[in-house]
Residue frames as qw, qx, qy, qz and C-alpha x, y, z in Angstrom:
[[0.667, 0.453, -0.104, 0.583, 5.01, -44.34, 119.98],
 [0.509, -0.602, -0.248, 0.564, 7.15, -42.50, 122.55],
 [0.090, 0.956, -0.011, -0.280, 8.11, -38.85, 122.25],
 [0.278, -0.631, 0.586, 0.426, 11.69, -39.71, 121.32],
 [0.476, 0.110, 0.805, 0.335, 10.84, -42.39, 118.74],
 [0.357, 0.812, 0.461, -0.033, 8.24, -40.10, 117.18],
 [0.035, -0.911, 0.202, 0.358, 10.82, -37.33, 117.00],
 [0.357, -0.376, 0.736, 0.435, 13.37, -39.60, 115.34],
 [0.501, 0.434, 0.738, 0.131, 10.66, -40.78, 112.95],
 [0.287, 0.916, 0.197, -0.200, 10.18, -37.23, 111.67],
 [0.745, 0.296, 0.090, 0.591, 13.86, -37.03, 110.78],
 [0.025, -0.953, -0.099, -0.285, 14.02, -33.69, 112.54],
 [0.567, -0.785, 0.227, 0.098, 17.17, -34.23, 114.57],
 [0.824, 0.473, -0.157, 0.269, 20.11, -34.42, 112.14],
 [0.155, 0.744, -0.428, 0.489, 22.32, -32.45, 114.53],
 [0.667, -0.133, -0.681, 0.271, 21.93, -34.93, 117.39],
 [0.185, -0.581, 0.229, -0.759, 20.74, -32.31, 119.88],
 [0.201, -0.022, -0.872, 0.445, 20.69, -33.52, 123.49],
 [0.149, 0.347, 0.676, -0.633, 17.27, -33.99, 125.10],
 [0.240, -0.014, -0.492, -0.837, 15.26, -33.68, 121.90],
 [0.272, 0.318, 0.791, -0.446, 11.54, -33.88, 122.66],
 [0.063, -0.227, -0.664, -0.709, 8.99, -34.21, 119.86],
 [0.226, 0.254, 0.513, -0.788, 5.79, -32.31, 120.68],
 [0.386, 0.434, 0.813, 0.043, 3.81, -33.38, 117.65],
 [0.156, 0.462, 0.487, 0.725, 1.74, -31.57, 115.04],
 [0.043, -0.462, -0.423, 0.779, 0.34, -28.18, 116.06],
 [0.212, 0.648, 0.628, 0.375, -2.76, -26.79, 114.36],
 [0.193, -0.287, -0.123, 0.930, -2.57, -23.03, 113.94],
 [0.220, 0.819, 0.528, 0.032, -5.30, -20.50, 113.19],
 [0.440, 0.529, 0.090, 0.720, -4.13, -17.40, 111.32],
 [0.052, 0.538, -0.201, 0.817, -2.88, -14.66, 113.69],
 [0.734, -0.569, -0.073, -0.364, -4.23, -16.44, 116.79],
 [0.044, -0.602, 0.737, -0.303, -1.86, -17.29, 119.66],
 [0.905, -0.115, -0.380, -0.155, -1.63, -21.03, 120.28],
 [0.295, -0.696, 0.560, -0.337, -0.21, -21.99, 123.70],
 [0.817, 0.066, -0.571, 0.043, 1.62, -25.28, 124.32],
 [0.497, -0.700, 0.333, -0.390, 1.67, -25.80, 128.10],
 [0.715, 0.276, -0.628, 0.136, 4.47, -28.17, 129.14],
 [0.362, -0.575, 0.497, -0.539, 4.13, -28.00, 132.93],
 [0.942, -0.138, 0.162, -0.260, 2.91, -31.61, 133.04],
 [0.860, 0.374, -0.247, 0.243, 5.97, -32.83, 131.13],
 [0.135, 0.654, -0.492, 0.559, 8.19, -30.81, 133.47],
 [0.645, -0.443, 0.386, -0.488, 6.50, -32.36, 136.52],
 [0.992, 0.052, 0.070, -0.086, 7.02, -35.82, 135.00],
 [0.587, -0.555, 0.449, 0.381, 10.75, -35.16, 134.64],
 [0.725, 0.452, 0.409, 0.320, 10.71, -35.01, 130.83],
 [0.322, 0.776, 0.038, 0.541, 11.83, -31.38, 130.76],
 [0.584, -0.554, -0.244, 0.541, 14.35, -29.61, 132.97],
 [0.081, -0.634, 0.154, 0.754, 15.42, -26.86, 130.58],
 [0.635, 0.596, 0.465, 0.160, 14.65, -25.86, 127.00],
 [0.257, -0.659, 0.234, 0.667, 17.23, -24.01, 124.91],
 [0.009, 0.198, -0.675, -0.711, 16.45, -24.89, 121.29],
 [0.600, 0.401, 0.473, -0.505, 13.27, -25.17, 119.27],
 [0.181, -0.053, 0.807, 0.560, 12.45, -26.94, 116.00],
 [0.559, 0.489, 0.295, -0.601, 9.66, -26.15, 113.56],
 [0.299, 0.081, 0.799, 0.515, 8.78, -28.01, 110.38],
 [0.373, 0.625, 0.268, -0.631, 6.73, -25.58, 108.31],
 [0.226, -0.183, 0.736, 0.611, 7.60, -27.20, 104.98],
 [0.004, 0.433, 0.787, 0.439, 3.94, -27.48, 103.99],
 [0.119, -0.726, -0.497, 0.460, 2.73, -24.46, 105.97],
 [0.406, 0.683, 0.367, 0.483, 1.78, -21.39, 103.88],
 [0.077, -0.935, 0.009, -0.346, 3.06, -18.66, 106.20],
 [0.287, 0.473, -0.605, 0.573, 5.75, -17.58, 108.67],
 [0.720, -0.529, -0.448, -0.029, 5.57, -18.90, 112.24],
 [0.016, -0.677, 0.440, -0.590, 6.65, -17.01, 115.35],
 [0.778, -0.303, -0.531, 0.144, 7.70, -19.13, 118.36],
 [0.033, 0.624, -0.348, 0.699, 8.17, -17.43, 121.72],
 [0.296, -0.138, -0.794, 0.512, 8.39, -17.98, 125.46],
 [0.262, -0.734, -0.550, -0.298, 5.00, -17.16, 126.98],
 [0.520, -0.700, -0.278, 0.403, 6.66, -15.62, 130.04],
 [0.389, -0.480, 0.165, 0.769, 9.42, -13.46, 128.53],
 [0.546, 0.770, 0.204, -0.260, 7.92, -13.03, 125.03],
 [0.093, -0.626, 0.639, 0.436, 11.40, -13.60, 123.58],
 [0.826, 0.317, 0.439, -0.157, 10.99, -15.41, 120.29],
 [0.229, -0.310, 0.682, 0.622, 12.22, -16.43, 116.87],
 [0.652, 0.499, 0.075, -0.566, 10.58, -16.57, 113.44],
 [0.507, -0.028, 0.797, 0.327, 10.54, -19.43, 110.94],
 [0.268, 0.337, -0.365, -0.825, 9.90, -18.48, 107.32],
 [0.825, 0.263, 0.168, -0.472, 7.07, -20.02, 105.32],
 [0.887, 0.393, -0.230, -0.074, 8.03, -23.41, 103.91],
 [0.229, 0.639, -0.665, 0.310, 11.11, -23.72, 106.13],
 [0.898, -0.399, -0.175, -0.066, 12.19, -26.28, 108.70],
 [0.586, 0.374, -0.466, 0.548, 15.06, -26.44, 111.18],
 [0.588, -0.532, -0.443, 0.418, 16.36, -25.50, 114.62],
 [0.125, 0.738, -0.107, 0.655, 16.83, -22.10, 116.22],
 [0.364, -0.057, -0.661, 0.654, 18.18, -21.21, 119.67],
 [0.379, -0.568, -0.163, -0.712, 15.42, -20.12, 122.07],
 [0.154, 0.059, -0.798, 0.579, 15.51, -20.22, 125.85],
 [0.545, -0.496, -0.433, -0.519, 12.14, -21.24, 127.31],
 [0.005, 0.317, -0.664, 0.677, 11.94, -20.57, 131.04],
 [0.142, -0.363, -0.890, 0.236, 9.79, -22.19, 133.70],
 [0.677, -0.023, 0.658, -0.329, 6.86, -22.80, 133.79],
 [0.239, -0.118, 0.846, 0.461, 7.67, -23.97, 130.23],
 [0.478, 0.650, 0.537, -0.246, 4.90, -22.60, 128.05],
 [0.314, -0.089, 0.530, 0.783, 5.43, -21.94, 124.34],
 [0.429, 0.667, 0.292, -0.535, 3.39, -19.58, 122.16],
 [0.405, 0.110, 0.677, 0.604, 3.00, -20.17, 118.42],
 [0.329, 0.704, 0.210, -0.594, 1.63, -17.47, 116.13],
 [0.496, 0.116, 0.687, 0.518, 1.17, -18.23, 112.45],
 [0.143, 0.287, -0.220, -0.921, 0.36, -16.00, 109.50],
 [0.575, 0.044, -0.526, -0.625, -2.04, -18.59, 108.09],
 [0.820, -0.203, 0.348, -0.405, -4.18, -21.53, 109.18],
 [0.756, 0.388, -0.525, -0.056, -2.44, -24.88, 108.92],
 [0.907, -0.418, 0.036, 0.038, -0.29, -27.46, 110.69],
 [0.296, 0.734, -0.570, 0.218, 3.38, -27.37, 111.72],
 [0.872, -0.187, -0.406, 0.200, 5.54, -29.90, 113.58],
 [0.191, -0.859, 0.285, -0.380, 7.16, -28.78, 116.86],
 [0.874, -0.155, -0.343, 0.307, 10.08, -30.11, 118.90],
 [0.206, -0.922, 0.265, -0.195, 12.42, -28.76, 121.59],
 [0.814, 0.147, -0.428, 0.365, 15.82, -29.72, 122.98],
 [0.597, -0.765, -0.126, 0.208, 17.54, -29.21, 126.33],
 [0.641, -0.228, 0.196, 0.706, 20.93, -28.39, 124.74],
 [0.168, 0.795, -0.063, -0.579, 21.73, -25.02, 123.17],
 [0.800, 0.594, 0.080, -0.042, 22.03, -25.19, 119.42],
 [0.219, 0.852, -0.473, 0.048, 25.65, -24.04, 119.48],
 [0.437, -0.486, 0.748, -0.114, 26.72, -27.22, 121.33],
 [0.875, 0.239, 0.390, -0.158, 25.31, -29.60, 118.73],
 [0.468, -0.202, 0.635, 0.580, 27.45, -31.17, 115.99],
 [0.368, 0.433, -0.287, -0.771, 26.85, -29.99, 112.46],
 [0.893, 0.251, 0.107, -0.358, 24.93, -32.24, 110.02],
 [0.641, 0.557, -0.527, 0.033, 28.30, -33.40, 108.66],
 [0.892, -0.331, -0.262, 0.162, 29.21, -34.68, 112.12],
 [0.542, 0.259, -0.247, 0.760, 31.98, -32.09, 112.54],
 [0.359, -0.825, -0.352, 0.258, 32.13, -29.77, 115.51],
 [0.316, 0.847, -0.063, 0.422, 33.35, -26.24, 114.88],
 [0.584, 0.053, -0.439, 0.681, 36.55, -25.29, 116.73],
 [0.329, -0.764, -0.453, 0.320, 36.05, -23.22, 119.85],
 [0.186, 0.894, 0.011, 0.408, 36.36, -19.46, 119.73],
 [0.715, -0.188, -0.302, 0.601, 39.47, -18.15, 121.51],
 [0.189, -0.099, -0.103, 0.972, 38.85, -14.40, 121.44],
 [0.054, 0.746, 0.663, 0.039, 35.94, -11.99, 121.60],
 [0.166, 0.131, 0.048, 0.976, 35.21, -8.35, 120.84],
 [0.036, -0.679, -0.692, 0.243, 32.37, -6.69, 122.76],
 [0.081, 0.072, 0.127, 0.986, 30.80, -3.41, 121.69],
 [0.170, 0.559, 0.662, -0.469, 27.54, -1.50, 122.04],
 [0.070, 0.316, 0.521, 0.790, 25.11, 0.06, 119.55],
 [0.197, 0.170, 0.387, -0.885, 22.66, 2.76, 120.64],
 [0.305, 0.508, 0.802, -0.078, 18.94, 2.09, 120.19],
 [0.089, 0.224, -0.256, -0.936, 17.22, 3.97, 117.38],
 [0.569, 0.453, 0.511, -0.457, 13.78, 4.25, 115.81],
 [0.583, 0.668, -0.291, -0.359, 15.33, 3.85, 112.37],
 [0.971, 0.186, -0.091, 0.118, 17.06, 0.98, 110.60],
 [0.237, -0.855, 0.460, -0.028, 20.52, 0.58, 112.17],
 [0.738, 0.362, -0.560, 0.107, 23.56, -1.53, 111.25],
 [0.730, -0.627, 0.210, -0.171, 24.38, -3.63, 114.30],
 [0.639, -0.397, 0.591, 0.291, 27.02, -5.95, 112.85],
 [0.465, 0.649, -0.422, -0.430, 28.79, -6.05, 109.50],
 [0.980, 0.163, -0.104, -0.036, 29.53, -9.29, 107.66],
 [0.146, -0.757, 0.633, -0.066, 32.77, -10.84, 108.91],
 [0.845, 0.222, -0.469, -0.129, 34.12, -14.11, 107.53],
 [0.331, 0.344, -0.744, 0.468, 36.44, -14.52, 110.54],
 [0.469, -0.291, 0.393, -0.735, 33.61, -14.39, 113.07],
 [0.207, -0.022, -0.978, -0.007, 32.50, -17.74, 114.58],
 [0.266, -0.613, -0.743, -0.042, 29.37, -16.36, 116.20],
 [0.027, -0.383, 0.121, -0.915, 27.67, -13.42, 117.87],
 [0.263, -0.525, -0.763, 0.272, 25.63, -12.84, 121.00],
 [0.064, -0.496, -0.168, -0.850, 23.26, -9.95, 121.69],
 [0.229, -0.465, -0.696, 0.497, 21.92, -8.51, 124.95],
 [0.003, 0.679, 0.394, 0.619, 19.13, -5.99, 124.44],
 [0.353, -0.322, -0.465, 0.745, 20.02, -3.42, 127.11],
 [0.126, -0.184, -0.238, -0.945, 17.02, -1.27, 126.27],
 [0.378, 0.214, 0.591, -0.680, 13.53, -0.55, 127.53],
 [0.660, 0.431, -0.094, -0.608, 12.25, -1.31, 124.04],
 [0.892, 0.124, 0.433, 0.039, 11.99, -4.43, 121.89],
 [0.059, -0.587, 0.598, 0.543, 14.83, -4.97, 119.41],
 [0.854, 0.434, 0.218, -0.186, 13.75, -6.25, 115.98],
 [0.334, -0.572, 0.638, 0.392, 16.91, -7.92, 114.67],
 [0.796, 0.550, -0.040, -0.250, 17.25, -8.68, 110.95],
 [0.655, -0.373, 0.582, 0.306, 19.77, -11.43, 110.13],
 [0.617, 0.450, 0.497, 0.413, 20.29, -10.25, 106.55],
 [0.161, -0.075, 0.174, 0.969, 21.06, -7.22, 104.44],
 [0.108, -0.619, -0.668, -0.398, 18.00, -5.04, 104.00],
 [0.163, -0.465, 0.148, -0.858, 15.97, -2.64, 106.12],
 [0.259, -0.229, -0.865, 0.364, 15.05, -3.73, 109.64],
 [0.364, -0.312, -0.025, -0.877, 11.65, -2.73, 110.98],
 [0.490, -0.095, 0.656, -0.566, 8.87, -4.02, 113.23],
 [0.848, 0.324, 0.194, -0.371, 7.51, -5.93, 110.22],
 [0.778, 0.528, -0.328, 0.089, 10.80, -6.99, 108.61],
 [0.247, -0.683, 0.634, -0.268, 12.97, -8.86, 111.11],
 [0.586, 0.180, -0.790, -0.024, 14.38, -12.30, 111.93],
 [0.524, -0.328, -0.712, 0.333, 14.04, -12.35, 115.71],
 [0.285, -0.789, -0.107, -0.534, 12.28, -10.22, 118.30],
 [0.543, -0.007, -0.599, 0.588, 14.43, -9.61, 121.40],
 [0.358, -0.838, -0.374, -0.174, 12.49, -8.20, 124.37],
 [0.097, -0.850, 0.328, -0.400, 13.94, -5.71, 126.88],
 [0.427, -0.583, 0.666, -0.185, 16.83, -7.35, 128.79],
 [0.957, 0.178, 0.180, -0.142, 16.57, -10.31, 126.38],
 [0.314, -0.569, 0.688, 0.323, 19.50, -12.42, 125.12],
 [0.855, 0.472, 0.101, -0.190, 20.05, -14.00, 121.71],
 [0.420, -0.457, 0.659, 0.424, 22.78, -16.00, 119.94],
 [0.496, 0.486, -0.421, -0.583, 23.08, -16.40, 116.19],
 [0.904, 0.045, 0.405, -0.129, 22.04, -19.81, 114.79],
 [0.873, 0.392, 0.190, 0.221, 24.24, -21.86, 112.45],
 [0.588, -0.346, 0.146, 0.717, 27.31, -19.69, 113.20],
 [0.351, 0.814, 0.355, 0.296, 25.81, -16.92, 111.07],
 [0.460, -0.486, 0.004, 0.744, 28.29, -14.04, 110.66],
 [0.293, 0.508, 0.468, 0.661, 26.67, -12.00, 107.91],
 [0.041, -0.301, 0.051, -0.951, 25.26, -8.49, 108.13],
 [0.255, -0.554, -0.772, 0.179, 22.75, -7.83, 110.92],
 [0.040, -0.367, -0.078, -0.926, 20.54, -4.79, 111.31],
 [0.200, -0.417, -0.791, 0.400, 18.13, -3.63, 113.99],
 [0.212, -0.496, -0.228, -0.810, 15.18, -1.42, 114.82],
 [0.148, -0.150, -0.769, 0.603, 13.84, -0.63, 118.31],
 [0.176, -0.713, -0.639, -0.230, 10.35, 0.13, 119.56],
 [0.329, -0.936, -0.095, 0.082, 11.84, 2.69, 121.99],
 [0.577, 0.632, -0.244, 0.457, 15.03, 4.70, 121.43],
 [0.425, -0.788, 0.360, -0.261, 16.55, 4.23, 124.89],
 [0.741, -0.385, 0.544, 0.082, 19.61, 2.17, 125.82],
 [0.438, 0.611, -0.560, -0.349, 20.95, -0.11, 123.12],
 [0.994, 0.021, -0.082, -0.066, 22.28, -3.57, 122.38],
 [0.347, -0.694, 0.625, 0.089, 25.48, -5.13, 123.74],
 [0.886, 0.409, -0.186, -0.117, 27.05, -7.25, 121.01],
 [0.477, -0.593, 0.627, 0.167, 29.92, -9.71, 121.39],
 [0.777, 0.509, -0.321, -0.184, 31.64, -11.21, 118.35],
 [0.775, -0.426, 0.464, 0.055, 33.61, -14.43, 118.83],
 [0.530, 0.708, -0.447, -0.136, 36.75, -15.43, 116.89]]
């Protein structure tokens, strides 16, 4: 079975993402870094860029962190969840998986950014026509980075800090143990699924800050 047919067989591509590549089941050992080296697939012309990642952890008993081995920028999938998140994987195309428990998850990537894919209903959201950039100073305490805004079509974040930004895509208290995505120094992140709810942050070092742009 080819990569593409296997990927379609899992039913993991409802959004029709371009360049979807099924990477198969991945066996994880609790709190041990598992590396998926894709240099061979890149050399064979199967991968030219990777901008989205899919995890099926529906039968996995813990959260899974997925990150670029080179930049350490990553995203987290909750226990029992499945779906896509935006994540730029740079050459030489190596992915790190870190799970809270031992078990198996399914992994796939796509060359297109998540924001360019149609929604499961087949509708494409209208393009944003305005933006509002602003900056939030880094802090070693829980900090509101963006308030909920029903008019917002999306947000982007550039971590202009020497420290890691732990971004929480929810109401609550952000910390190094309670966050949605880990953005490394000089790292970039876009909200998945047009999320425009409250977002909070916590930094490992209180220097610099985050440059946020909201799109309308």
